[in-house]
gemmi code that builds the backbone of each chain (N, CA, C; Angstrom):
import gemmi

chains = {
    "A": [
        ("UNK", (4.650, 0.899, -55.777), (3.307, 0.929, -54.797), (4.773, 0.806, -53.131)),
        ("UNK", (4.086, 1.206, -52.256), (4.859, 1.688, -51.298), (4.322, 0.029, -50.739)),
        ("UNK", (5.576, -0.881, -49.419), (5.210, -2.329, -48.968), (5.793, -2.351, -47.883)),
        ("UNK", (5.084, -2.827, -46.901), (5.577, -2.967, -45.428), (6.075, -4.534, -45.442)),
        ("UNK", (7.313, -4.717, -44.978), (7.790, -6.032, -44.797), (7.594, -6.603, -43.355)),
        ("UNK", (6.959, -7.408, -42.576), (7.707, -8.129, -41.187), (7.604, -9.149, -41.698)),
        ("UNK", (9.264, -9.678, -41.307), (9.612, -11.504, -41.595), (9.110, -12.305, -40.221)),
        ("UNK", (8.776, -11.755, -39.286), (9.182, -12.546, -38.070), (7.158, -12.607, -37.423)),
        ("UNK", (6.933, -13.786, -38.083), (5.525, -14.501, -38.104), (4.738, -14.171, -36.345)),
        ("UNK", (6.010, -14.864, -35.771), (6.098, -15.035, -34.079), (7.200, -15.506, -33.069)),
        ("UNK", (7.668, -14.263, -32.051), (8.437, -14.242, -31.799), (8.134, -14.367, -29.824)),
        ("UNK", (9.046, -14.938, -29.051), (9.131, -14.990, -27.600), (10.222, -14.692, -26.975)),
        ("UNK", (10.114, -13.886, -25.910), (10.568, -13.688, -25.193), (10.662, -13.572, -23.745)),
        ("UNK", (12.029, -13.799, -22.964), (11.810, -14.001, -21.122), (11.663, -12.543, -20.775)),
        ("UNK", (10.685, -13.330, -19.454), (10.338, -11.583, -18.994), (11.761, -10.837, -18.284)),
        ("UNK", (11.541, -9.352, -18.577), (12.972, -8.895, -18.238), (14.124, -8.642, -19.643)),
        ("UNK", (14.001, -9.707, -20.448), (14.900, -9.468, -21.654), (14.383, -8.802, -22.301)),
        ("UNK", (15.737, -8.983, -23.593), (15.618, -7.821, -24.814), (15.074, -8.667, -25.706)),
        ("UNK", (13.583, -7.604, -26.542), (13.849, -8.942, -28.299), (13.820, -7.233, -29.048)),
        ("UNK", (14.081, -7.707, -30.233), (13.896, -6.827, -31.547), (13.031, -7.073, -32.362)),
        ("UNK", (12.042, -6.484, -32.804), (11.018, -7.521, -33.985), (12.082, -6.105, -35.464)),
        ("UNK", (11.497, -6.841, -36.517), (12.105, -6.510, -37.559), (11.039, -6.170, -38.565)),
        ("UNK", (11.397, -5.047, -39.153), (10.597, -4.115, -40.191), (11.423, -3.694, -41.731)),
        ("UNK", (10.729, -4.049, -42.667), (11.849, -3.090, -43.922), (10.749, -2.339, -44.682)),
        ("UNK", (10.762, -1.957, -44.781), (9.627, -1.264, -46.350), (10.285, -0.920, -47.954)),
        ("UNK", (9.342, -0.290, -47.973), (10.045, -0.196, -49.937), (9.449, 1.636, -50.031)),
        ("UNK", (9.827, 1.845, -50.676), (9.948, 3.873, -50.843), (10.865, 4.435, -51.775)),
        ("UNK", (9.712, 5.216, -52.922), (10.413, 6.078, -53.437), (10.685, 7.357, -52.771)),
        ("UNK", (10.043, 7.449, -51.859), (9.700, 9.049, -50.846), (10.986, 8.770, -50.733)),
        ("UNK", (11.413, 10.270, -50.266), (12.159, 10.945, -49.275), (11.500, 11.519, -47.592)),
        ("UNK", (10.533, 11.633, -48.074), (10.279, 12.239, -46.660), (9.166, 11.178, -46.578)),
        ("UNK", (8.990, 10.879, -45.101), (7.590, 10.087, -44.871), (7.541, 9.414, -43.224)),
        ("UNK", (6.888, 8.824, -43.067), (6.890, 8.281, -41.285), (6.182, 6.866, -41.158)),
        ("UNK", (7.202, 6.937, -40.039), (6.748, 4.706, -39.972), (7.041, 4.906, -38.048)),
        ("UNK", (5.588, 3.189, -38.352), (5.463, 3.661, -37.103), (4.896, 2.186, -36.282)),
        ("UNK", (5.194, 2.377, -34.794), (4.808, 0.411, -34.653), (3.661, 0.863, -33.372)),
        ("UNK", (2.169, -0.542, -34.037), (0.754, -0.185, -33.045), (1.356, -1.613, -32.626)),
        ("UNK", (0.789, -1.598, -31.622), (0.641, -2.933, -30.653), (-0.874, -2.865, -30.538)),
        ("UNK", (-1.573, -4.634, -30.799), (-2.864, -4.809, -30.866), (-2.967, -6.061, -29.783)),
        ("UNK", (-3.173, -5.195, -28.790), (-3.919, -7.149, -28.117), (-4.616, -7.688, -28.029)),
        ("UNK", (-5.027, -8.366, -27.196), (-5.967, -9.254, -27.535), (-7.271, -8.968, -27.716)),
        ("UNK", (-7.488, -7.868, -26.988), (-8.835, -6.801, -26.891), (-8.819, -6.142, -28.125)),
        ("UNK", (-8.102, -6.184, -29.448), (-8.550, -5.713, -30.496), (-7.915, -4.373, -30.902)),
        ("UNK", (-7.838, -4.045, -29.908), (-7.915, -2.331, -30.008), (-6.436, -1.848, -29.981)),
        ("UNK", (-5.924, -1.519, -31.930), (-4.072, -0.982, -31.634), (-4.330, 0.459, -31.108)),
        ("UNK", (-2.684, -0.014, -30.402), (-1.948, 1.459, -29.818), (-0.950, 1.696, -30.596)),
        ("UNK", (-0.579, 3.090, -30.193), (0.686, 3.413, -31.204), (1.451, 3.572, -30.509)),
        ("UNK", (2.318, 2.822, -30.610), (3.969, 2.678, -29.392), (4.661, 3.945, -29.568)),
        ("UNK", (5.757, 4.375, -30.932), (6.349, 4.772, -31.075), (6.148, 5.160, -32.283)),
        ("UNK", (7.004, 6.244, -32.599), (6.449, 7.231, -34.921), (8.029, 7.963, -34.464)),
        ("UNK", (8.273, 7.477, -36.292), (9.589, 7.957, -36.362), (9.690, 8.649, -37.838)),
        ("UNK", (10.157, 9.900, -37.800), (9.973, 10.859, -38.327), (11.218, 10.684, -39.283)),
        ("UNK", (10.903, 10.123, -41.243), (12.238, 10.372, -42.013), (13.492, 11.294, -41.555)),
        ("UNK", (13.157, 12.181, -41.818), (13.989, 13.390, -41.865), (14.900, 13.975, -40.704)),
        ("UNK", (14.308, 13.061, -39.612), (14.949, 12.720, -38.096), (15.723, 11.228, -38.202)),
        ("UNK", (17.385, 12.038, -37.757), (18.309, 11.023, -38.530), (18.177, 10.178, -36.582)),
        ("UNK", (17.797, 11.252, -35.697), (17.728, 10.228, -34.667), (16.915, 9.460, -33.753)),
        ("UNK", (17.733, 8.381, -33.815), (16.052, 6.875, -33.353), (15.479, 7.583, -32.015)),
        ("UNK", (13.852, 7.780, -32.250), (12.805, 7.461, -31.955), (13.202, 7.036, -30.335)),
        ("UNK", (12.318, 7.233, -29.010), (12.612, 6.268, -27.945), (11.356, 6.569, -27.060)),
        ("UNK", (10.609, 5.994, -26.540), (9.400, 5.952, -25.556), (9.395, 5.034, -24.702)),
        ("UNK", (10.268, 5.336, -23.588), (10.473, 4.369, -22.059), (11.285, 3.118, -22.586)),
        ("UNK", (10.860, 2.094, -22.572), (11.170, 1.118, -22.596), (11.230, 0.596, -24.114)),
        ("UNK", (10.744, 1.512, -24.935), (10.773, 1.074, -26.828), (11.863, 1.689, -27.339)),
        ("UNK", (12.444, 1.345, -28.257), (13.256, 2.533, -28.745), (13.215, 1.909, -30.119)),
        ("UNK", (13.640, 2.307, -31.087), (13.513, 2.000, -32.796), (15.037, 1.814, -33.151)),
        ("UNK", (15.445, 1.186, -34.130), (16.657, 0.997, -35.124), (16.454, 1.578, -36.565)),
        ("UNK", (16.208, 2.770, -36.977), (15.813, 3.033, -37.726), (17.396, 3.328, -39.143)),
        ("UNK", (17.187, 2.958, -40.090), (18.369, 2.853, -41.345), (17.549, 2.840, -42.220)),
        ("UNK", (18.019, 4.210, -42.994), (17.485, 5.173, -43.849), (17.852, 4.648, -45.209)),
        ("UNK", (19.037, 4.142, -45.189), (19.401, 3.956, -46.363), (18.650, 2.688, -46.892)),
        ("UNK", (19.119, 1.281, -45.787), (18.796, 0.323, -45.952), (17.429, 0.503, -45.979)),
        ("UNK", (16.440, 1.214, -45.582), (14.754, 1.348, -45.206), (14.481, -0.390, -44.012)),
        ("UNK", (15.382, -0.549, -43.522), (14.761, -0.786, -42.076), (14.471, -0.188, -40.693)),
        ("UNK", (13.249, -0.310, -40.182), (12.573, 0.422, -39.348), (12.611, -1.219, -38.006)),
        ("UNK", (13.174, -1.351, -36.946), (13.132, -2.576, -35.952), (12.753, -1.874, -34.928)),
        ("UNK", (11.964, -2.724, -33.859), (11.747, -2.180, -32.896), (12.577, -2.905, -31.106)),
        ("UNK", (12.606, -2.191, -30.646), (13.848, -2.725, -29.787), (12.413, -2.652, -28.269)),
        ("UNK", (12.746, -3.863, -27.580), (11.850, -3.805, -26.395), (12.680, -4.041, -25.109)),
        ("UNK", (12.658, -3.465, -24.206), (13.630, -3.869, -23.379), (13.201, -4.118, -22.128)),
        ("UNK", (13.389, -4.715, -21.089), (13.386, -5.075, -20.080), (11.256, -5.167, -20.201)),
        ("UNK", (11.412, -6.925, -21.061), (9.960, -6.930, -21.819), (9.594, -7.585, -20.430)),
        ("UNK", (7.738, -6.855, -20.300), (6.868, -6.679, -19.808), (5.574, -8.037, -19.768)),
        ("UNK", (4.869, -8.762, -18.956), (3.636, -10.219, -19.609), (2.355, -9.362, -20.579)),
        ("UNK", (2.648, -7.689, -20.166), (1.495, -6.731, -20.704), (1.705, -6.490, -22.168)),
        ("UNK", (3.586, -6.783, -22.685), (4.175, -6.646, -23.932), (3.222, -7.740, -24.972)),
        ("UNK", (3.136, -8.068, -24.264), (2.542, -9.671, -25.345), (1.418, -9.024, -25.807)),
        ("UNK", (1.624, -8.981, -27.328), (0.595, -8.781, -28.760), (0.811, -8.957, -29.860)),
        ("UNK", (0.059, -8.552, -31.043), (0.511, -8.298, -32.281), (1.088, -6.942, -32.389)),
        ("UNK", (2.234, -7.555, -33.212), (2.891, -5.952, -33.532), (3.116, -5.435, -34.475)),
        ("UNK", (2.449, -4.615, -35.353), (2.310, -4.367, -36.846), (3.291, -2.669, -36.689)),
        ("UNK", (4.304, -2.787, -38.241), (5.107, -1.679, -38.401), (4.175, -1.366, -39.550)),
        ("UNK", (4.047, 0.293, -39.581), (3.301, 1.139, -40.825), (3.865, 2.335, -41.172)),
        ("UNK", (3.390, 2.834, -42.398), (4.396, 3.645, -43.485), (3.288, 4.414, -43.365)),
        ("UNK", (3.457, 5.560, -43.362), (2.699, 7.179, -44.404), (3.449, 7.952, -44.836)),
        ("UNK", (3.571, 8.088, -46.325), (4.854, 8.809, -46.696), (4.101, 10.675, -47.234)),
        ("UNK", (2.839, 10.776, -46.336), (2.244, 12.382, -45.906), (1.274, 12.733, -47.004)),
        ("UNK", (0.832, 10.839, -47.482), (-0.624, 11.216, -48.342), (-1.604, 10.532, -47.650)),
        ("UNK", (-1.789, 10.357, -46.680), (-2.530, 10.125, -45.595), (-2.858, 8.587, -45.724)),
        ("UNK", (-2.648, 7.999, -46.395), (-2.974, 6.677, -46.379), (-1.362, 5.707, -45.665)),
        ("UNK", (-1.864, 5.376, -44.524), (-1.046, 4.203, -43.850), (-0.874, 2.353, -44.371)),
        ("UNK", (0.282, 2.614, -44.368), (0.133, 1.073, -45.145), (0.874, -0.318, -44.043)),
        ("UNK", (0.137, -1.102, -43.555), (0.846, -2.105, -42.614), (1.293, -3.009, -43.229)),
        ("UNK", (2.494, -3.603, -42.125), (2.737, -5.309, -42.344), (2.039, -6.103, -42.383)),
        ("UNK", (2.565, -7.351, -41.822), (1.723, -8.529, -41.051), (1.192, -8.828, -40.605)),
        ("UNK", (2.293, -8.080, -39.701), (2.592, -7.950, -37.976), (3.483, -9.475, -37.587)),
        ("UNK", (3.691, -9.514, -36.373), (4.497, -10.367, -35.540), (3.795, -10.428, -34.427)),
        ("UNK", (3.294, -11.833, -34.142), (2.834, -11.492, -32.670), (3.937, -12.119, -31.781)),
        ("UNK", (4.246, -11.350, -30.905), (5.003, -11.334, -29.956), (4.683, -12.056, -28.689)),
        ("UNK", (5.101, -12.652, -27.805), (4.713, -13.667, -25.710), (5.505, -13.775, -25.059)),
        ("UNK", (5.709, -12.910, -24.226), (6.565, -12.854, -23.158), (6.476, -13.795, -21.979)),
        ("UNK", (7.422, -14.436, -21.879), (6.892, -15.729, -20.870), (7.723, -15.104, -19.725)),
        ("UNK", (6.620, -15.564, -18.855), (6.978, -15.702, -16.996), (7.763, -16.511, -16.574)),
    ],
    "B": [
        ("UNK", (-17.961, 9.394, -25.342), (-16.651, 8.681, -25.053), (-15.380, 9.184, -25.262)),
        ("UNK", (-13.593, 9.251, -25.166), (-13.240, 9.520, -24.841), (-12.558, 9.134, -26.238)),
        ("UNK", (-12.281, 7.793, -26.481), (-11.994, 7.198, -27.389), (-13.199, 6.886, -28.492)),
        ("UNK", (-12.583, 5.684, -29.790), (-13.276, 5.736, -31.180), (-14.013, 4.759, -30.569)),
        ("UNK", (-15.183, 4.515, -30.867), (-16.360, 3.748, -30.666), (-16.938, 3.239, -32.029)),
        ("UNK", (-17.086, 1.643, -31.983), (-17.422, 1.222, -33.473), (-18.449, 0.274, -32.422)),
        ("UNK", (-19.719, -0.037, -33.216), (-20.730, -0.674, -33.089), (-21.443, -1.650, -34.523)),
        ("UNK", (-21.638, -2.954, -34.415), (-21.543, -3.860, -33.539), (-20.512, -4.516, -32.874)),
        ("UNK", (-19.741, -4.569, -31.640), (-18.702, -5.510, -32.070), (-18.455, -6.424, -32.544)),
        ("UNK", (-19.678, -7.008, -32.767), (-19.694, -8.362, -33.575), (-20.962, -8.936, -34.287)),
        ("UNK", (-21.214, -9.323, -35.696), (-21.959, -9.245, -36.398), (-21.796, -10.762, -37.172)),
        ("UNK", (-23.054, -11.631, -36.405), (-23.566, -12.648, -37.507), (-24.084, -12.387, -39.126)),
        ("UNK", (-24.339, -12.755, -39.869), (-24.847, -12.811, -40.909), (-24.919, -13.533, -41.598)),
        ("UNK", (-25.896, -13.572, -42.698), (-26.283, -14.522, -43.587), (-25.440, -14.002, -45.040)),
        ("UNK", (-25.708, -14.946, -46.052), (-24.479, -14.796, -47.448), (-25.747, -13.758, -47.954)),
        ("UNK", (-25.594, -12.660, -48.844), (-26.738, -12.335, -49.211), (-27.144, -10.886, -48.770)),
        ("UNK", (-27.113, -10.798, -47.708), (-27.674, -10.105, -46.397), (-26.735, -8.591, -46.666)),
        ("UNK", (-27.546, -7.702, -46.213), (-26.887, -5.946, -46.079), (-26.740, -6.309, -44.697)),
        ("UNK", (-25.790, -5.269, -44.353), (-24.745, -5.014, -43.050), (-24.409, -3.245, -42.794)),
        ("UNK", (-24.545, -3.075, -41.900), (-24.081, -1.257, -41.650), (-23.173, -1.710, -40.216)),
        ("UNK", (-22.137, -1.119, -40.789), (-20.774, -1.321, -39.716), (-20.629, 0.516, -39.297)),
        ("UNK", (-20.563, 0.958, -37.422), (-21.082, 2.399, -36.830), (-19.478, 2.509, -36.402)),
        ("UNK", (-19.023, 3.865, -37.094), (-17.654, 4.309, -36.295), (-18.580, 5.404, -35.723)),
        ("UNK", (-18.111, 5.910, -34.543), (-18.068, 7.398, -33.453), (-16.692, 7.629, -33.463)),
        ("UNK", (-16.234, 8.531, -34.468), (-14.726, 8.867, -33.960), (-14.942, 9.611, -32.315)),
        ("UNK", (-13.249, 9.872, -32.409), (-12.843, 11.093, -31.296), (-13.713, 12.766, -31.875)),
        ("UNK", (-14.307, 13.250, -31.259), (-14.882, 14.364, -30.793), (-13.446, 15.227, -31.379)),
        ("UNK", (-14.065, 16.290, -32.795), (-13.222, 17.296, -33.429), (-11.986, 16.737, -33.922)),
        ("UNK", (-11.973, 15.070, -34.545), (-11.100, 14.430, -34.965), (-11.857, 14.912, -36.523)),
        ("UNK", (-10.717, 15.139, -37.613), (-11.276, 15.826, -38.834), (-11.166, 13.672, -39.797)),
        ("UNK", (-10.311, 13.862, -39.254), (-9.943, 13.029, -40.428), (-10.859, 11.181, -39.676)),
        ("UNK", (-10.854, 10.504, -41.011), (-11.375, 9.222, -40.241), (-11.494, 7.485, -41.553)),
        ("UNK", (-11.024, 6.994, -40.657), (-10.439, 5.427, -41.992), (-10.833, 4.477, -41.672)),
        ("UNK", (-10.850, 4.033, -42.745), (-11.305, 2.512, -42.656), (-10.643, 1.643, -42.810)),
        ("UNK", (-10.789, 0.370, -41.875), (-9.331, -0.652, -42.452), (-10.306, -2.115, -42.312)),
        ("UNK", (-9.454, -3.067, -42.799), (-10.377, -4.520, -42.881), (-9.308, -5.418, -42.685)),
        ("UNK", (-8.683, -6.544, -41.007), (-8.122, -7.017, -40.905), (-8.825, -8.306, -41.124)),
        ("UNK", (-8.220, -9.424, -41.928), (-8.300, -10.712, -42.358), (-7.673, -11.100, -41.221)),
        ("UNK", (-7.990, -12.503, -41.154), (-7.388, -13.614, -39.853), (-5.870, -13.370, -40.237)),
        ("UNK", (-4.666, -13.246, -39.270), (-3.704, -12.920, -39.524), (-2.842, -12.173, -40.139)),
        ("UNK", (-3.979, -11.181, -40.697), (-3.458, -10.441, -41.669), (-3.207, -8.973, -40.782)),
        ("UNK", (-1.897, -7.664, -41.449), (-2.516, -6.214, -40.751), (-3.729, -6.230, -41.558)),
        ("UNK", (-3.852, -4.634, -40.819), (-5.288, -3.821, -41.557), (-5.129, -3.345, -42.990)),
        ("UNK", (-5.664, -3.419, -43.868), (-5.970, -3.346, -44.997), (-7.124, -1.573, -45.149)),
        ("UNK", (-6.489, -1.065, -46.007), (-6.816, 0.584, -46.251), (-8.188, -0.075, -47.244)),
        ("UNK", (-9.265, 0.848, -46.371), (-10.865, 0.672, -47.070), (-10.872, 2.195, -47.852)),
        ("UNK", (-10.987, 2.982, -46.883), (-11.560, 4.307, -46.965), (-11.044, 5.479, -46.378)),
        ("UNK", (-10.557, 6.769, -46.903), (-10.512, 7.916, -45.992), (-11.064, 8.934, -46.038)),
        ("UNK", (-11.679, 9.018, -45.061), (-12.638, 11.038, -44.964), (-11.736, 11.803, -44.410)),
        ("UNK", (-12.298, 12.653, -45.352), (-11.552, 14.180, -44.185), (-12.769, 15.329, -44.336)),
        ("UNK", (-13.507, 15.169, -43.385), (-14.733, 16.023, -42.903), (-15.994, 15.280, -43.497)),
        ("UNK", (-16.695, 15.404, -44.902), (-17.764, 14.848, -44.811), (-17.366, 13.952, -46.340)),
        ("UNK", (-16.236, 14.662, -46.940), (-16.282, 13.645, -48.242), (-15.524, 12.577, -48.100)),
        ("UNK", (-15.303, 11.489, -49.247), (-14.714, 10.732, -48.988), (-13.159, 11.226, -49.451)),
        ("UNK", (-11.813, 11.213, -49.299), (-11.029, 11.883, -50.479), (-10.268, 10.503, -50.896)),
        ("UNK", (-10.584, 9.655, -50.404), (-10.142, 8.057, -50.868), (-10.340, 7.047, -50.799)),
        ("UNK", (-11.623, 6.523, -51.605), (-11.633, 5.226, -51.771), (-11.424, 4.295, -52.284)),
        ("UNK", (-10.372, 4.556, -52.523), (-9.641, 3.235, -53.518), (-9.382, 1.882, -52.760)),
        ("UNK", (-9.381, 1.859, -51.643), (-9.504, 0.480, -51.380), (-9.996, -0.460, -50.766)),
        ("UNK", (-11.372, 0.505, -51.344), (-13.414, -0.791, -51.208), (-13.128, -1.640, -52.463)),
        ("UNK", (-13.290, -3.222, -51.862), (-12.945, -3.778, -52.866), (-13.468, -3.551, -54.261)),
        ("UNK", (-14.775, -3.485, -53.938), (-15.836, -3.797, -54.756), (-17.040, -2.622, -54.709)),
        ("UNK", (-18.258, -2.821, -55.713), (-19.488, -1.816, -55.609), (-20.454, -2.304, -54.567)),
        ("UNK", (-20.326, -2.743, -54.033), (-20.694, -3.898, -52.560), (-20.992, -3.132, -51.498)),
        ("UNK", (-19.715, -2.109, -51.597), (-19.072, -1.660, -49.895), (-18.741, -0.181, -50.485)),
        ("UNK", (-19.780, 0.219, -49.476), (-19.778, 2.247, -49.363), (-19.670, 2.611, -47.746)),
        ("UNK", (-19.591, 3.203, -47.630), (-19.643, 4.490, -46.530), (-19.911, 6.031, -46.557)),
        ("UNK", (-20.167, 6.190, -45.525), (-20.542, 7.836, -45.229), (-20.341, 8.088, -44.208)),
        ("UNK", (-19.887, 9.775, -44.581), (-19.948, 10.358, -43.399), (-20.800, 11.806, -43.241)),
        ("UNK", (-22.056, 11.762, -43.276), (-22.966, 13.057, -43.651), (-22.865, 14.215, -43.203)),
        ("UNK", (-22.440, 13.989, -41.512), (-21.934, 15.447, -40.777), (-20.411, 15.212, -40.393)),
        ("UNK", (-19.651, 14.896, -41.005), (-18.174, 15.195, -40.740), (-17.863, 14.609, -39.091)),
        ("UNK", (-18.761, 13.424, -38.386), (-18.151, 12.865, -37.295), (-18.402, 11.535, -37.523)),
        ("UNK", (-19.826, 10.501, -37.180), (-19.914, 9.123, -37.084), (-20.105, 9.175, -38.704)),
        ("UNK", (-19.765, 7.757, -38.872), (-19.586, 7.035, -40.671), (-20.064, 5.690, -40.330)),
        ("UNK", (-20.422, 5.466, -41.793), (-21.350, 3.880, -41.196), (-20.492, 3.102, -42.961)),
        ("UNK", (-20.101, 1.616, -42.763), (-19.802, 1.462, -43.635), (-20.646, 0.594, -44.076)),
        ("UNK", (-21.090, 0.642, -44.932), (-22.388, -0.542, -45.653), (-21.761, -1.760, -46.938)),
        ("UNK", (-22.251, -2.257, -46.557), (-21.912, -4.118, -47.222), (-23.082, -4.429, -47.624)),
        ("UNK", (-23.510, -4.364, -48.965), (-24.986, -4.844, -49.461), (-24.271, -6.799, -50.120)),
        ("UNK", (-24.953, -7.456, -50.030), (-24.923, -8.536, -50.369), (-23.831, -9.452, -49.876)),
        ("UNK", (-23.620, -9.508, -48.866), (-22.301, -10.066, -48.479), (-22.082, -11.439, -49.150)),
        ("UNK", (-20.611, -11.311, -49.299), (-20.073, -13.017, -49.001), (-19.459, -13.253, -48.243)),
        ("UNK", (-19.056, -14.425, -47.996), (-18.749, -15.126, -47.020), (-17.329, -14.499, -46.918)),
        ("UNK", (-16.469, -14.312, -48.021), (-14.929, -13.596, -48.187), (-15.260, -12.394, -47.594)),
        ("UNK", (-16.435, -11.414, -47.191), (-16.153, -10.467, -46.534), (-16.068, -10.706, -44.593)),
        ("UNK", (-16.110, -11.830, -44.679), (-15.860, -12.035, -42.729), (-13.928, -11.215, -42.756)),
        ("UNK", (-14.300, -10.691, -41.286), (-12.860, -10.207, -41.172), (-13.210, -9.005, -40.070)),
        ("UNK", (-12.357, -8.302, -39.188), (-12.685, -7.412, -38.325), (-12.773, -5.839, -39.343)),
        ("UNK", (-13.447, -5.130, -39.011), (-13.496, -4.136, -39.494), (-12.775, -2.874, -38.844)),
        ("UNK", (-11.541, -2.153, -38.813), (-11.656, -1.511, -38.233), (-11.889, -0.131, -38.380)),
        ("UNK", (-11.854, 1.072, -37.381), (-12.238, 2.451, -37.423), (-11.405, 3.115, -36.880)),
        ("UNK", (-10.528, 4.433, -37.263), (-9.667, 4.905, -36.580), (-9.915, 6.248, -36.886)),
        ("UNK", (-9.535, 7.668, -36.316), (-9.570, 8.883, -36.657), (-8.435, 9.481, -35.782)),
        ("UNK", (-8.085, 10.671, -36.505), (-6.708, 11.461, -36.523), (-7.117, 13.099, -36.043)),
        ("UNK", (-7.079, 13.596, -35.829), (-6.502, 14.982, -35.489), (-5.869, 15.520, -36.401)),
        ("UNK", (-4.577, 14.909, -36.835), (-3.594, 16.173, -37.567), (-4.691, 15.770, -39.559)),
        ("UNK", (-4.189, 16.528, -39.813), (-4.751, 17.062, -42.198), (-3.420, 15.658, -42.141)),
        ("UNK", (-4.536, 15.529, -43.668), (-3.359, 14.290, -44.035), (-1.860, 14.930, -44.597)),
        ("UNK", (-1.103, 14.262, -44.335), (0.051, 14.446, -44.691), (1.650, 14.921, -43.779)),
        ("UNK", (0.684, 14.691, -42.147), (1.894, 15.063, -41.661), (1.956, 14.124, -40.318)),
        ("UNK", (1.872, 12.582, -41.048), (1.940, 11.269, -40.630), (1.252, 11.365, -39.024)),
        ("UNK", (-0.087, 11.793, -38.311), (-0.197, 12.116, -37.653), (-0.115, 10.539, -36.681)),
        ("UNK", (-0.707, 10.345, -35.761), (-1.194, 9.287, -34.827), (-2.888, 9.080, -34.956)),
        ("UNK", (-2.769, 7.571, -35.646), (-4.516, 6.955, -35.935), (-4.586, 6.820, -34.707)),
        ("UNK", (-6.082, 7.054, -34.254), (-6.561, 6.548, -32.554), (-7.714, 5.458, -33.213)),
        ("UNK", (-7.830, 4.342, -32.767), (-8.222, 2.840, -33.489), (-9.634, 2.829, -32.916)),
        ("UNK", (-10.852, 2.104, -33.056), (-11.461, 1.767, -32.448), (-10.792, 0.379, -31.969)),
        ("UNK", (-12.364, -0.696, -31.290), (-12.382, -1.912, -30.923), (-12.491, -2.643, -32.488)),
        ("UNK", (-12.811, -2.211, -33.224), (-13.185, -3.132, -34.425), (-15.142, -3.853, -34.259)),
        ("UNK", (-14.937, -3.904, -35.316), (-16.648, -4.681, -35.611), (-16.405, -5.586, -36.514)),
        ("UNK", (-16.006, -7.419, -36.166), (-16.019, -8.082, -36.661), (-17.168, -9.241, -36.681)),
        ("UNK", (-16.775, -9.298, -38.334), (-17.849, -9.292, -39.577), (-17.821, -11.013, -39.833)),
        ("UNK", (-19.214, -11.655, -39.702), (-19.076, -13.087, -39.881), (-19.615, -13.768, -40.766)),
        ("UNK", (-19.704, -14.284, -42.053), (-21.096, -14.044, -42.794), (-21.111, -15.405, -43.254)),
        ("UNK", (-22.514, -16.429, -42.749), (-22.192, -17.501, -43.021), (-22.300, -18.365, -44.211)),
    ],
}
model = gemmi.Model(1)
for chain_id, residues in chains.items():
    chain = gemmi.Chain(chain_id)
    for i, (resn, *xyz) in enumerate(residues, 1):
        res = gemmi.Residue()
        res.name, res.seqid = resn, gemmi.SeqId(i, " ")
        for name, pos in zip(("N", "CA", "C"), xyz):
            atom = gemmi.Atom()
            atom.name, atom.element = name, gemmi.Element(name[0])
            atom.pos, atom.b_iso = gemmi.Position(*pos), 0.0
            res.add_atom(atom)
        chain.add_residue(res)
    model.add_chain(chain)
structure = gemmi.Structure()
structure.add_model(model)
structure.setup_entities()
């Protein structure tokens, strides 16, 4: 069964600094999709960034980028120039092309002023 | 509205009661998901609909849980004989993309269920 592991329950970062959130996953599939979702206190989850496993190039979305290491089954999220609005829970998720999205346990990120 | 709408936002009930949680997906989204999120945990898959049919209900914890989507739009998650362990936030998500292409899930704000 596919699993997603986030080993950092909580992290903090100073405003304007850079932070990296870790995620590892386990699968026997060769093609799949990886995601980072943000869940602010309002509870509504929002997609931050998406990566297709067959693409070697790391995805980027403005201040957010990923380091995708397929062989190591690692998918970390880097947030540059952290802002107070980035404070939230961040969930790593995996989907192997069969509709079922598997989520990690999350990392609570706090951006400090 | 433009987003996924879930009602009620909060529901407090007594052990043994029946509850219904409603999800109104984004118009035109054919795929609809229910997830359960317990405190401090990530969302846990419950059931997935493609159109009107439940394509996969393997995540439903037991036969007290049931979900329907009769017209391929609004879905209702039904929980019979509620137990304290059912307390959680129930999240609904919808997607335009057909199964198998890793599309973006659009989430509602969830329904927080508290069973006393």
